[in-house]
C-alpha positions in Angstrom: 6.4 -21.4 6.8 4.1 -20.2 9.6 0.7 -19.1 8.8 0.6 -15.3 8.4 -2.9 -14.4 9.6 -2.5 -10.6 9.0 -2.0 -11.2 5.4 -5.4 -13.4 5.5 -7.3 -10.8 7.7 -6.1 -7.8 5.2 -6.0 -9.5 1.8 -3.2 -10.3 -0.4 -1.8 -8.2 -3.3 -4.2 -7.3 -5.8 -4.3 -5.2 -9.1 -6.9 -2.3 -9.5 -7.4 0.5 -12.0 -7.2 4.0 -11.0 -6.5 7.3 -12.8 -6.0 5.5 -16.0 -3.3 3.1 -15.1 -3.2 -0.2 -13.5 -1.8 -0.4 -9.4 -0.7 -3.3 -7.4 -2.3 -2.6 -3.9 -0.6 -4.4 -1.0 -2.5 -4.2 2.6 -0.3 -3.5 5.4 -1.1 -4.6 8.7 -1.2 -2.1 11.7 1.6 -4.7 13.2 4.0 -4.4 10.2 3.5 -0.4 10.2 6.5 0.5 11.8 7.4 3.8 10.0 5.4 7.0 9.4 4.9 7.8 5.6 3.3 10.9 3.8 -0.3 9.8 2.3 -0.4 11.4 -1.4 -4.1 11.4 -1.0 -4.4 13.9 2.0 -0.9 14.5 2.8 -1.1 13.7 6.2 1.0 11.1 8.1 0.3 7.6 8.2 1.2 7.0 11.5 3.3 3.9 12.7 0.9 1.1 13.5 -1.6 2.5 11.3 -3.1 -0.4 8.4 -2.9 1.2 5.3 -2.2 0.3 1.8 1.2 0.4 0.0 0.7 1.2 -3.9 2.5 1.0 -7.1 2.4 1.0 -10.8 1.4 -2.5 -12.4 3.6 -1.4 -15.3 7.0 -1.0 -13.4 9.7 -3.7 -13.6 10.1 -4.7 -9.8 13.3 -3.6 -8.9 15.2 -0.7 -7.4 12.7 2.0 -9.4 9.7 0.2 -8.5 10.4 0.3 -4.8 11.2 4.0 -5.1 7.9 4.3 -6.6 5.9 2.9 -4.0 3.4 5.0 -1.9 1.9 4.4 1.5 -1.8 5.3 1.4 -4.4 5.7 4.2 -6.9 2.8 3.0 -9.8 5.4 2.8 -7.6 7.9 0.8 -6.9 5.3 -1.7 -10.7 4.4 -2.2 -11.2 7.7 -3.3 -8.5 8.3 -5.5 
């Protein structure tokens, strides 16, 4: 398996507590960000090619529902959420 330099540089999946819940936070590198998403923090687009974080509730059972509940945030918006 090749070394994933982007993951090493940005950090691995972590768990954070915000808004009274635990959240999984996964960094997404600019190279891997290939679609546009609406950031729930600022309501602006996270454009393709923009490094950001993917966030979902830690108490979700990973499966179809957890995948649907993931949200793509600008990293700065997530920091102040």
